[in-house]
Rosetta silent file (secondary structure, phi, psi, omega in degrees, C-alpha in Angstrom):
SEQUENCE: QVQLVESGGGLVQPGGSLKLSCVASGFTFGNSYVRWYQQAPGSTRYLLAFFAINSRKPTYRQSVAGRFTISRNDADNTAYLEMKDLRRSDTGVYYCNSKFEGQDIWGQGTQVTVSS
SCORE:     score description
SCORE:     0.000 S_00000001
   1 L     0.000  129.073  179.655   11.519   60.892 -126.904 S_00000001
   2 L   -81.986  119.814 -179.709   13.843   63.044 -128.988 S_00000001
   3 E  -159.777  162.276  171.912   16.281   64.832 -126.719 S_00000001
   4 E  -120.732  138.201  179.427   19.833   65.916 -126.016 S_00000001
   5 E  -128.577  117.208  177.898   21.326   65.633 -122.559 S_00000001
   6 E   -92.308  153.191  174.955   24.489   67.495 -121.618 S_00000001
   7 E  -156.682  169.939  175.177   26.733   66.626 -118.692 S_00000001
   8 L   105.516   -5.317  178.349   30.236   67.204 -117.405 S_00000001
   9 L   -71.571  174.069  179.260   29.990   70.782 -116.194 S_00000001
  10 E   164.769 -168.327  178.916   31.214   71.923 -112.821 S_00000001
  11 E   -97.988  128.855 -178.953   33.438   74.286 -110.882 S_00000001
  12 E  -141.399  148.641  178.758   37.018   74.568 -112.092 S_00000001
  13 L   -77.761  155.728  174.479   39.898   76.916 -111.360 S_00000001
  14 L   -54.583  136.954 -175.961   41.299   79.209 -114.067 S_00000001
  15 L    90.475   -9.379 -177.900   43.666   77.234 -116.254 S_00000001
  16 L   -82.090 -175.019 -175.987   41.816   74.016 -115.571 S_00000001
  17 L  -132.920  153.661  172.640   40.039   71.603 -117.914 S_00000001
  18 E  -147.345  154.104  173.874   36.636   70.043 -118.362 S_00000001
  19 E  -127.382  117.694  179.800   35.111   67.692 -120.899 S_00000001
  20 E   -93.234  147.727  176.470   31.419   68.076 -121.669 S_00000001
  21 E  -121.781  151.988  177.694   29.267   65.339 -123.152 S_00000001
  22 E  -139.400  111.446 -178.141   26.044   65.524 -125.135 S_00000001
  23 E  -102.921  128.273  176.738   24.064   62.332 -125.617 S_00000001
  24 E   -94.806  135.167  175.259   21.332   62.156 -128.244 S_00000001
  25 E  -133.266  148.385 -178.254   18.383   59.855 -127.662 S_00000001
  26 L    82.361   -4.925  176.947   15.359   59.164 -129.850 S_00000001
  27 L  -162.777  170.071  175.449   17.356   60.140 -132.930 S_00000001
  28 L  -117.936  151.056  178.702   20.858   59.968 -134.384 S_00000001
  29 L   -60.520  -39.472 -179.210   23.116   62.864 -135.333 S_00000001
  30 L    52.745 -129.708  179.080   23.597   61.364 -138.776 S_00000001
  31 L  -100.905   14.736  179.256   24.704   64.093 -141.159 S_00000001
  32 L   -75.102  170.601  175.908   23.036   66.875 -139.231 S_00000001
  33 L   -75.470  155.637  172.588   24.911   69.712 -137.619 S_00000001
  34 E  -133.078  123.214 -173.004   26.195   69.391 -134.047 S_00000001
  35 E  -130.838  147.190  170.947   26.825   72.633 -132.193 S_00000001
  36 E  -117.600  132.456  179.327   28.010   73.769 -128.775 S_00000001
  37 E  -121.220  154.943  170.739   26.901   77.123 -127.382 S_00000001
  38 E  -120.469  136.471  170.785   27.796   79.139 -124.313 S_00000001
  39 E  -122.500  104.494  178.839   25.434   81.442 -122.489 S_00000001
  40 L   -75.811  158.951  179.022   27.277   83.606 -120.000 S_00000001
  41 L   -54.848  127.893  177.687   25.358   85.261 -117.141 S_00000001
  42 L    71.384   14.755 -175.585   23.287   88.152 -118.481 S_00000001
  43 L  -123.876  171.078  175.000   24.383   87.476 -122.055 S_00000001
  44 L   -82.256  171.482 -178.777   23.050   85.960 -125.225 S_00000001
  45 E   -85.221  126.208 -178.216   23.856   82.452 -126.371 S_00000001
  46 E  -111.841  139.774  176.268   27.041   82.271 -128.464 S_00000001
  47 E   -78.189  125.019 -177.018   28.064   79.551 -130.864 S_00000001
  48 E  -101.533  -43.769 -173.766   31.455   78.193 -129.796 S_00000001
  49 E  -157.526  147.944 -179.374   32.148   75.165 -131.954 S_00000001
  50 E  -161.141  159.222  163.896   30.325   73.056 -134.478 S_00000001
  51 E  -106.641  124.903  178.895   30.256   70.422 -137.175 S_00000001
  52 L   -74.593  170.540  177.396   28.283   71.711 -140.133 S_00000001
  53 L   -57.411  134.889  177.798   25.738   69.623 -142.035 S_00000001
  54 L    58.900   28.688 -178.640   27.419   66.752 -143.888 S_00000001
  55 L  -137.030  144.254  172.326   30.797   67.694 -142.457 S_00000001
  56 L  -112.638   14.043  178.107   33.195   66.231 -139.931 S_00000001
  57 L   -91.395  121.818 -178.222   35.439   69.296 -140.046 S_00000001
  58 E   -78.371  149.612  175.189   35.220   71.290 -136.808 S_00000001
  59 E  -130.214  140.804 -173.882   34.855   75.060 -136.749 S_00000001
  60 E  -127.348  147.757  167.295   35.552   77.252 -133.715 S_00000001
  61 L   -66.612  145.132 -174.165   34.786   80.700 -132.452 S_00000001
  62 L   -58.836  -36.222 -175.240   38.045   82.630 -132.338 S_00000001
  63 L   -67.302  -16.710 -178.663   37.955   83.053 -128.565 S_00000001
  64 L  -116.767   -7.520 -179.711   38.094   79.283 -128.005 S_00000001
  65 E   -58.793  131.984 -178.653   40.210   78.126 -130.960 S_00000001
  66 L    88.905  -14.399  178.002   43.248   76.251 -129.691 S_00000001
  67 L  -113.115  -32.758 -177.260   41.682   75.701 -126.247 S_00000001
  68 E  -110.005  147.994  176.698   38.459   73.828 -127.049 S_00000001
  69 E  -133.668  123.287  175.221   37.993   70.685 -129.120 S_00000001
  70 E   -95.698  139.548  177.701   34.682   69.445 -130.446 S_00000001
  71 E  -147.207  171.661  179.756   34.359   65.776 -131.296 S_00000001
  72 E  -151.884  147.584  175.769   31.676   63.190 -131.865 S_00000001
  73 E  -123.284  100.201 -175.022   31.236   59.455 -131.598 S_00000001
  74 L   -69.487  -24.671  177.819   28.435   58.439 -133.934 S_00000001
  75 L   -65.215  -34.619  179.596   28.484   54.862 -132.654 S_00000001
  76 L  -100.478   -1.423 -178.338   27.458   56.150 -129.215 S_00000001
  77 L    54.352   45.333 -176.603   25.488   59.092 -130.577 S_00000001
  78 E  -129.400  138.694  173.014   27.501   61.374 -128.331 S_00000001
  79 E  -113.795  154.131 -177.024   29.199   64.713 -128.934 S_00000001
  80 E  -132.063  154.795  168.942   31.913   66.180 -126.774 S_00000001
  81 E  -134.468  107.468  177.744   33.467   69.525 -126.004 S_00000001
  82 E   -92.568  127.360 -173.505   36.873   69.282 -124.405 S_00000001
  83 E  -122.096  127.197  179.133   37.904   72.551 -122.799 S_00000001
  84 L  -124.801  164.177  178.367   41.407   73.442 -121.659 S_00000001
  85 L    48.895   49.865 -175.931   43.060   76.532 -120.194 S_00000001
  86 L   -65.672  145.642 -179.132   39.692   77.706 -118.947 S_00000001
  87 L  -119.719  161.467  178.626   39.178   81.383 -118.184 S_00000001
  88 H   -57.991  -32.681 -179.690   36.688   83.204 -116.004 S_00000001
  89 H   -69.732  -10.374  176.258   35.026   84.433 -119.193 S_00000001
  90 H   -82.994   -4.788  178.324   34.224   80.798 -120.062 S_00000001
  91 L   -61.777  138.038  177.533   31.736   80.700 -117.194 S_00000001
  92 E   157.536 -175.300  174.571   28.182   80.018 -118.283 S_00000001
  93 E   -96.187  132.092 -177.301   25.676   77.412 -119.276 S_00000001
  94 E  -106.480  130.451 -176.407   26.787   75.203 -122.161 S_00000001
  95 E  -120.177  143.552  172.171   24.227   73.851 -124.604 S_00000001
  96 E  -102.099  146.576 -175.588   24.352   71.187 -127.252 S_00000001
  97 E  -145.602  135.638  175.169   22.227   71.634 -130.401 S_00000001
  98 E  -149.134 -171.155 -176.934   21.342   69.477 -133.389 S_00000001
  99 E  -140.606  141.758  179.121   18.495   68.902 -135.807 S_00000001
 100 E  -144.432  122.628  178.162   16.224   65.978 -136.569 S_00000001
 101 L    49.793   45.570  175.455   13.482   65.838 -139.186 S_00000001
 102 L    81.785   -4.096 -178.398   13.344   69.610 -139.407 S_00000001
 103 E  -100.997  129.728  177.180   13.146   70.104 -135.663 S_00000001
 104 E   -80.408  123.535 -175.053   15.834   72.057 -133.861 S_00000001
 105 E  -109.763  131.889  178.031   16.816   70.091 -130.767 S_00000001
 106 E  -125.373  146.075  171.039   18.400   71.654 -127.651 S_00000001
 107 L   -84.759  178.840 -177.830   19.629   70.138 -124.438 S_00000001
 108 L   -84.814  -12.397  178.172   18.888   71.541 -121.005 S_00000001
 109 L    93.910  156.092  174.745   22.444   72.806 -120.602 S_00000001
 110 E  -134.238  135.350 -173.958   25.256   72.143 -118.155 S_00000001
 111 E   -82.653  131.422  172.554   26.762   74.809 -115.908 S_00000001
 112 E  -118.822  125.007  178.458   30.480   75.609 -116.134 S_00000001
 113 E  -123.971  120.990  178.962   31.928   77.922 -113.505 S_00000001
 114 E  -108.119  110.634 -174.813   35.544   79.049 -113.722 S_00000001
 115 L  -157.876  149.359  174.857   36.602   80.583 -110.449 S_00000001
 116 L   -97.105    0.000    0.000   39.376   80.466 -107.899 S_00000001
């Protein structure tokens, strides 16, 4: 079964850190894109960080640049999003996204709540 599974979310205080994981099964990332999105409560899904097709150079949304780091381990078929200096506005469901054989693949999401 082709799927992505995110994990690592939770409740964290402002200024804290979390590291999210996204494991691909049934396919490999290969040279496809790997993207992390945030969907805040009552909002649309925003692209936060990604590796473009055939690229290992990360790109970030301005609001997370310098605080978030996207990485990937192709040997384990896992992508990561390391988040530091978290803010209340970072609260939301975080999704991993990639593509395999023309099919856009999404995970089920992992909840991140930044609150004191």
